[in-house]
C-alpha positions as CSV (number, residue, x, y, z in Angstrom):
1,M,-1.5,-22.8,6.1
2,M,0.2,-19.8,7.4
3,D,4.1,-20.3,7.5
4,W,3.8,-23.0,5.0
5,T,2.3,-22.1,1.5
6,D,4.7,-19.5,1.0
7,R,6.1,-18.5,-2.7
8,H,8.9,-21.5,-2.7
9,C,6.0,-23.7,-1.7
10,R,3.6,-22.3,-4.4
11,Y,6.6,-22.3,-7.1
12,L,6.9,-26.2,-6.0
13,H,3.3,-26.7,-6.6
14,R,2.6,-25.3,-9.9
15,R,5.6,-27.5,-11.2
16,M,3.3,-30.5,-10.1
17,S,-0.1,-29.1,-11.5
18,L,-0.7,-26.5,-14.1
19,R,-4.7,-26.0,-13.2
20,T,-5.2,-26.1,-9.7
21,L,-5.7,-22.7,-7.9
22,L,-3.0,-22.0,-5.3
23,Y,-3.8,-19.9,-2.2
24,T,-1.2,-17.8,-0.2
25,E,-0.7,-18.3,3.2
26,M,-2.7,-15.5,5.0
27,V,-1.4,-12.1,4.9
28,T,-2.9,-9.8,7.4
29,A,-4.1,-6.4,5.9
30,P,-2.8,-4.2,8.7
31,A,1.0,-5.6,7.7
32,L,0.5,-4.4,4.2
33,V,-1.2,-1.2,4.7
34,R,0.0,0.2,8.0
35,G,3.4,-2.2,7.9
36,G,4.1,-1.5,4.5
37,A,5.1,-5.3,4.0
38,T,4.5,-5.4,0.5
39,H,7.4,-8.0,-0.1
40,L,4.8,-10.6,1.5
41,L,3.1,-9.9,-2.1
42,D,6.2,-11.4,-3.8
43,R,5.1,-14.4,-6.1
44,D,6.8,-16.1,-9.2
45,P,5.0,-15.3,-12.3
46,S,4.6,-19.2,-13.0
47,E,2.4,-19.2,-9.9
48,H,-1.1,-18.5,-11.8
49,P,-3.5,-18.9,-11.0
50,V,-3.2,-17.8,-7.5
51,A,-5.1,-16.3,-4.9
52,L,-4.0,-13.9,-2.1
53,Q,-5.7,-14.7,1.1
54,L,-6.1,-11.8,3.5
55,G,-6.8,-11.5,7.1
56,G,-8.3,-8.5,8.7
57,S,-11.5,-6.7,10.0
58,D,-11.3,-3.3,9.1
59,P,-13.2,-2.8,5.8
60,G,-10.9,0.4,4.8
61,E,-7.9,-1.7,5.3
62,L,-9.1,-4.6,3.7
63,A,-10.1,-2.5,0.7
64,A,-6.4,-1.0,0.3
65,A,-5.0,-4.6,0.8
66,A,-7.4,-6.1,-1.8
67,R,-6.3,-3.4,-4.2
68,L,-2.5,-4.1,-3.5
69,G,-3.1,-7.6,-4.3
70,A,-4.8,-6.9,-7.5
71,E,-1.9,-4.4,-8.7
72,A,0.5,-7.3,-7.7
73,G,-1.3,-9.5,-10.3
74,Y,-3.1,-12.0,-7.9
75,D,-6.1,-13.7,-9.7
76,E,-8.4,-13.9,-6.5
77,I,-8.7,-11.7,-3.3
78,N,-9.9,-14.6,-0.5
79,L,-10.9,-13.1,3.0
80,N,-9.9,-15.6,5.8
81,C,-13.0,-16.2,8.2
82,G,-11.8,-19.7,9.4
83,C,-8.5,-19.5,10.7
84,P,-8.6,-20.4,14.6
85,S,-5.3,-19.1,15.7
86,D,-4.5,-17.3,18.9
87,R,-2.9,-14.3,16.7
88,V,-5.7,-14.0,14.7
89,Q,-8.4,-14.0,17.5
90,S,-6.3,-11.2,19.2
91,G,-6.6,-9.4,16.1
92,A,-10.4,-9.6,15.8
93,F,-10.0,-11.5,12.3
94,G,-9.7,-15.1,11.3
95,A,-12.7,-17.4,12.6
96,I,-13.8,-15.2,15.2
97,L,-15.6,-13.2,12.1
98,M,-18.4,-16.0,12.1
99,T,-19.7,-14.3,15.0
100,R,-19.5,-10.7,13.3
101,A,-21.5,-11.4,9.9
102,A,-22.7,-8.0,9.3
103,L,-19.0,-6.7,9.6
104,V,-17.8,-9.1,7.2
105,A,-20.3,-8.4,4.5
106,E,-19.1,-4.8,5.0
107,C,-15.6,-5.9,4.6
108,V,-16.4,-7.7,1.4
109,A,-18.3,-5.0,-0.1
110,A,-15.4,-2.6,0.4
111,M,-13.1,-5.0,-1.1
112,I,-15.1,-5.7,-4.1
113,A,-15.5,-1.8,-4.8
114,A,-12.0,-1.1,-4.2
115,Q,-10.3,-3.5,-7.5
116,P,-11.1,-5.8,-10.3
117,R,-10.5,-9.0,-8.7
118,Q,-13.0,-11.5,-7.5
119,V,-13.6,-11.6,-3.8
120,T,-14.0,-14.8,-2.0
121,V,-14.5,-15.9,1.5
122,K,-13.0,-18.9,3.4
123,C,-15.2,-19.6,6.6
124,R,-16.0,-22.3,9.0
125,I,-19.6,-23.8,9.8
126,G,-19.7,-21.7,13.1
127,V,-17.9,-21.3,16.2
128,D,-18.1,-21.9,19.9
129,D,-21.6,-22.4,20.8
130,Q,-23.2,-21.1,17.6
131,D,-26.0,-23.2,16.0
132,P,-24.2,-23.8,12.4
133,R,-27.6,-24.6,10.7
134,S,-28.6,-21.2,11.8
135,V,-25.7,-19.3,11.8
136,L,-24.2,-20.6,8.5
137,P,-27.1,-19.8,6.1
138,D,-27.3,-16.3,7.4
139,F,-23.6,-15.4,7.1
140,L,-23.4,-16.9,3.6
141,G,-26.9,-15.0,2.6
142,R,-25.0,-11.9,3.8
143,L,-22.2,-12.4,1.6
144,V,-23.9,-13.1,-1.3
145,K,-26.0,-9.8,-0.8
146,A,-22.6,-8.0,-0.8
147,G,-21.7,-9.3,-3.9
148,V,-19.7,-12.8,-3.1
149,K,-19.9,-15.4,-5.6
150,R,-17.5,-17.9,-4.5
151,V,-16.6,-19.4,-0.9
152,Q,-14.4,-22.1,0.6
153,I,-16.3,-23.9,3.6
154,H,-14.3,-25.8,6.3
155,A,-16.9,-28.3,7.2
156,R,-15.9,-28.1,10.9
157,M,-16.8,-25.6,13.7
158,A,-13.9,-23.7,15.2
159,W,-14.2,-24.1,19.0
160,L,-12.0,-21.0,20.2
161,Q,-12.6,-21.7,23.8
162,G,-10.9,-24.8,24.9
163,L,-9.1,-26.0,21.9
164,S,-5.9,-25.3,20.4
165,P,-5.4,-24.1,16.9
166,K,-3.9,-27.5,15.9
167,E,-6.8,-29.4,17.8
168,N,-9.1,-27.2,15.9
169,R,-8.1,-28.7,12.6
170,D,-9.0,-32.3,13.7
171,V,-11.0,-32.4,16.7
172,P,-14.4,-30.8,16.0
173,P,-16.6,-33.1,13.8
174,L,-16.8,-32.7,9.9
175,D,-20.5,-32.1,8.7
176,Y,-20.2,-32.6,4.9
177,A,-24.1,-33.0,4.9
178,L,-24.3,-29.2,6.0
179,V,-22.2,-28.2,3.4
180,H,-24.1,-29.9,0.6
181,E,-27.2,-28.4,2.2
182,M,-25.8,-25.1,1.9
183,K,-25.3,-25.8,-2.1
184,R,-28.9,-26.6,-2.2
185,A,-29.9,-23.5,-0.4
186,F,-27.5,-21.2,-2.4
187,P,-27.5,-23.0,-6.1
188,S,-25.8,-20.0,-7.8
189,L,-23.2,-19.6,-5.1
190,H,-19.7,-21.5,-6.1
191,I,-19.1,-23.6,-3.1
192,S,-16.0,-25.5,-2.3
193,L,-15.4,-27.9,0.5
194,N,-12.5,-28.0,2.9
195,G,-11.9,-30.0,5.8
196,G,-10.4,-33.6,5.9
197,I,-9.8,-34.1,2.3
198,G,-7.2,-36.6,2.1
199,S,-7.2,-37.9,-1.5
200,L,-8.2,-37.0,-5.0
201,E,-10.6,-39.7,-4.6
202,M,-12.7,-37.8,-1.8
203,A,-12.4,-34.9,-3.9
204,E,-14.1,-36.4,-7.0
205,A,-16.6,-38.0,-4.6
206,A,-17.3,-34.2,-3.3
207,L,-17.8,-32.7,-7.1
208,A,-19.9,-35.7,-8.3
209,E,-22.1,-35.2,-5.4
210,G,-22.8,-31.5,-6.6
211,L,-20.4,-29.4,-5.0
212,D,-18.2,-26.8,-7.5
213,G,-14.7,-27.2,-6.0
214,V,-12.5,-29.0,-3.1
215,M,-9.8,-27.2,-1.3
216,I,-7.0,-29.3,-0.1
217,G,-4.6,-28.0,2.5
218,R,-2.7,-30.4,4.5
219,A,-2.7,-33.7,2.4
220,A,-1.6,-31.2,-0.6
221,Y,1.3,-30.2,1.7
222,Q,2.3,-33.3,3.3
223,T,1.8,-36.1,0.1
224,P,1.7,-33.6,-2.7
225,S,2.8,-36.2,-5.4
226,S,-0.6,-38.1,-4.5
227,I,-2.7,-35.2,-4.8
228,L,-1.2,-32.8,-7.5
229,L,0.5,-34.7,-10.0
230,S,-2.6,-36.2,-11.1
231,A,-5.1,-33.6,-10.7
232,D,-5.0,-32.2,-13.9
233,R,-6.0,-35.3,-15.5
234,R,-8.3,-36.7,-12.9
235,I,-10.2,-33.3,-12.2
236,Y,-9.6,-30.9,-15.4
237,G,-9.5,-33.8,-18.0
238,E,-6.1,-32.9,-19.1
239,T,-4.7,-35.3,-21.5
240,G,-1.0,-34.5,-21.5
241,S,1.5,-37.0,-19.9
242,E,1.9,-36.6,-16.3
243,R,5.1,-35.8,-14.6
244,S,7.0,-37.8,-12.0
245,A,8.2,-36.6,-8.5
246,E,11.5,-37.0,-9.9
247,D,11.0,-34.4,-12.8
248,V,9.5,-32.0,-10.4
249,A,12.7,-32.3,-7.9
250,R,14.9,-31.9,-10.9
251,D,12.9,-28.9,-12.1
252,M,13.5,-27.2,-8.7
253,L,17.5,-27.2,-9.3
254,P,17.6,-23.9,-11.3
255,Y,15.1,-22.2,-9.1
256,I,17.2,-23.2,-6.1
257,E,20.2,-21.9,-7.9
258,A,18.7,-18.4,-8.5
259,H,17.3,-18.2,-4.7
260,L,20.9,-18.9,-3.5
261,A,22.4,-16.7,-5.8
262,A,20.0,-14.0,-4.5
263,G,21.0,-14.4,-1.1
264,G,18.4,-17.2,0.1
265,K,18.9,-20.1,2.1
266,L,18.5,-23.6,0.6
267,A,16.5,-25.1,3.6
268,Q,13.9,-22.3,2.5
269,V,13.0,-24.2,-0.3
270,T,13.7,-27.8,0.5
271,R,11.7,-27.7,3.4
272,H,8.6,-27.8,1.2
273,M,9.9,-30.7,-0.8
274,L,10.4,-33.0,2.1
275,G,7.3,-34.8,1.2
276,L,7.8,-35.0,-2.4
277,F,8.2,-39.1,-2.5
278,A,5.8,-39.6,0.8
279,G,4.9,-43.4,0.8
280,R,7.7,-44.7,-1.8
281,P,10.7,-46.6,-1.0
282,G,13.6,-44.3,-0.3
283,A,11.4,-41.7,1.2
284,R,13.0,-41.5,4.5
285,A,16.6,-41.2,3.1
286,W,15.1,-38.3,1.1
287,R,13.7,-36.6,4.0
288,R,16.8,-37.3,6.2
289,I,19.4,-36.2,3.7
290,L,17.4,-32.5,3.1
291,S,16.7,-32.3,6.6
292,E,20.1,-32.7,7.8
293,G,21.8,-30.9,5.3
294,A,19.8,-28.1,4.1
295,H,20.6,-25.9,6.9
296,R,24.6,-25.9,6.2
297,A,26.0,-22.8,5.0
298,D,27.4,-24.2,1.9
299,A,24.7,-26.3,1.1
300,G,23.2,-26.3,-2.8
301,P,21.7,-28.1,-5.5
302,E,24.0,-31.1,-5.0
303,L,22.2,-31.8,-1.7
304,V,19.0,-32.4,-3.5
305,E,21.0,-34.3,-6.3
306,R,22.4,-36.5,-3.5
307,A,18.8,-36.9,-1.9
308,L,17.5,-38.3,-5.3
309,A,20.3,-40.7,-5.7
310,A,19.5,-42.2,-2.3
311,L,15.8,-43.0,-3.6
312,E,14.8,-46.3,-4.6
313,V,12.3,-48.0,-6.7
314,D,11.5,-51.4,-6.3
315,G,15.0,-52.0,-4.4
316,Q,16.9,-50.4,-6.9
317,P,18.3,-46.6,-7.0
318,A,16.1,-44.1,-8.7
319,V,19.2,-42.3,-10.5
320,S,22.8,-43.2,-10.4
321,P,24.9,-41.4,-7.8
322,A,26.9,-38.4,-9.3
323,A,30.6,-39.3,-10.0
């Protein structure tokens, strides 16, 4: 979710669910430690619980970056060993680290020793010509010995030779059965399933079959209301009344005003709100109004109000247009 799950996205998603664990986009350890780009750690206090996802392959740098993340108040530090982007391959981190299990174990051991937050790992089931049924158990076993207690497994191979990063999110077949095998092989390891989970029904099924968690990426971004608005009730058993997408959109107005007052642009926030009404009457008008107007220099919260007024429920406006 590089370039997507930034702090504005996470603020929006937290308005929709209080219990789900949010993850940052991947932040590289060199950018934090060598580049001094600590602004990448900026977050709103309301984002908790939130995990910082790091990219890197140098144990010392990752330890220093993990320490910075803990000092910035993140609840979890996650090492990404699953991203197939060309940028991360050239930097010798991301999915390519599936071929360097000993180095990954050294990295997470250093990260654990450097700070008090829990260190977790997101990985694939293998890359290129690896045999996942031999590679993945060895990889997980090394992590456990290094002190890792939680992992998120994207149940696809990453084919770094021959597929684009986008294709690597869809083309390699899913192998959920292997992830379930890993849970049986490592019963004390908290294992979350990732990859192809497009609904809460699928998440509930994975949990019912014995997995400890489910990580949802693109579906939670593209159709957030269908995933997040009822997650607290259905996954965590919360009994409070659910909020509506309209409630969430209006909740964003003070945040938008503050962001604009600090010199920000409306589109930096509203680009994450485009899917808020996906599948509902009026969703196209909502997206069009925000997409066409948010980049204008004078665009402000009133554009969101106008987009809300264009929504229809059963053929009627969801809200009355402002006078």
